[in-house]
Each structure stands twice: as C-alpha cells, then as structure tokens.
N, C-alpha and C positions, 0 to 999 in steps of 0.2 A: 590220668588213666591209672587204673589199679586192677588187681586180680584177687579173686577169692574162690573158695570152693565150698560146696554144700554136699553133705552126705546124701548118697542116692538111695540107699537102703533098698536096692533092687527095683525102684520105680523108674518108669520111662522118663526121659528128659522133659517131655511135655508136661508131665505131672509136677515136676520140680519147678518149671517155669510158672505154672498156675499157682503153686504155693508161694513163690517169690512175689508174684503180682498181688496175691491176696494179702500178704504181709505188708506190702508197700501201701496198699489201699486202706489199711487200718488207720494210718496216719495221714493219708492223702486221699480222701474219698473222691476228689475230682481228677485223679490221675488218669491220663489218657495213654493207652498202650497201642502201638502200631507194630504189626509184624514186618520184619525186614527180610531181605534175601538171606539165604544161608551162605556162609563163607567157608571156603576150604582151608583147612589148617595145613601146616608143614608136613604133618604125619597123615594127611589125606582123610581127616575126619571132617564132618560137617558141623559148623558152629551155627546154631540157630540164633538169629539176631532179633531183638526187640528194642523199640524206641519208646522212651517215656518222657512225658512232659506234664506240667500241671500239678506237680507235687507241692506240698506245703512250703517248701523252701525255695521254689522258683527254679529248680534245676531242670536241665535237659540231660537225658542220659541215653546212651546206646549200650546195650548189654549183649554180649555174645555168650551163649551157653554151649559148652562142649561136654558131651557125655563120655565119661570114662567108666571103667568097671565099678568103682566104689564111690565116685564123686561126680558132681557136675561142676566143671570149672567155669567161672564167670570172668569175663574180661570186660571192663567197664570204662567208658568215657563219660565224664560228667562235667557239667559247667553251668554257670548261671547266665552268661552272656550268649544269646543264641547265635550271633554272628561268629564269635570265637569258636563256640562248640561246633558249628557247621564247618568251619575252616579246618578243624582237627579231625573230622570224620575220615579223610584219607589215611591219616596216621593210625587211627583206630583200626581200620581195615588191614593195614600193613602189619600191625601188632598181632591181630587175630591170625593172619596168614603165616606169621612166624611161630605160632604156638606149636609146641611138640611136647607130648606127655612123656615123662621120663621114668617114673616108677610109682607103684602103689606102696612101696616100702623104702623110703629114703634112707633108712638106717643101713640098708645093704649096699648103698652106692659108695663108690670111691669118687668123691667130689673133685679131688685134685685131678684125677685121670679124666673125668668128664670135662672139666674146665679146659684141660690141655687139648683134648680132642676137639672141643668147640673152637678154640683159638686157631688150631691147625686148619680146620674147615674154613674158617673166616679168612685166613691168610691165603689159602688155595683159591678161594672164590675171587679174591682181588687180583690174582696173578693171571 
C-alpha cells in the first residue's frame, strides 16, 4: 500500500479519477475499472474507491480518492497475486478509514507537537 496526491486545480474529484484512468489506459489498453463503494475517512470525508485489473504488469489495484481543497489524495493497494491482494482488502479499508488530512501548508506545522498529540490519542484509546 502507498499514498500519493494529485493537484486538483479546482476540478471535481470525478474529473481527476477520469484523468488517472486515462493515463493508466495509455500503457494498459485492456485495463478494467470497477467502481467500488465510497468509504468514510477519519475526518468524515468520502473516499471514492475504484478497482483496477488487467494492466500491462498483471497488477490488481484498489485506489481510494479523497478530495481535499488543493489535491486529491490517493490511497493505493496493489499486488500481482489475486488471492493475496484480496486478503489485504480489509487492511486497505482500515487504512482509508484512518486517513485524516492535516494541512495544505506543511511548512506551518509543528510536527513534533503533532506527533506528541497523536501518540497521546493512541495511548488514551488503549486505556
């Protein structure tokens, strides 16, 4: 699993998804795309899920697209073995559910304070 982000440039998330699919189909004309259910993130946003198979490399992918003010965040599960990929889908859904956007301008963040607050929340959740 990994995450990436695409600049939104004011476009709706559906347009970004179409652009992503078109770019993937350039290298993989037989790519099959299936719409998935949307998933709710930790900060109550909807992540639109798409499933991909049939690319040039034999990958299976699940991609959750989360629309933010300036970017579309992508959370991706990818694998070449279908059984292993499918066994990891619950972990993918959990990762998407844990997503929380922090800032459009990371340079203004106090990362040590943020890390300390996150550790405190995790500790309190286990108590």
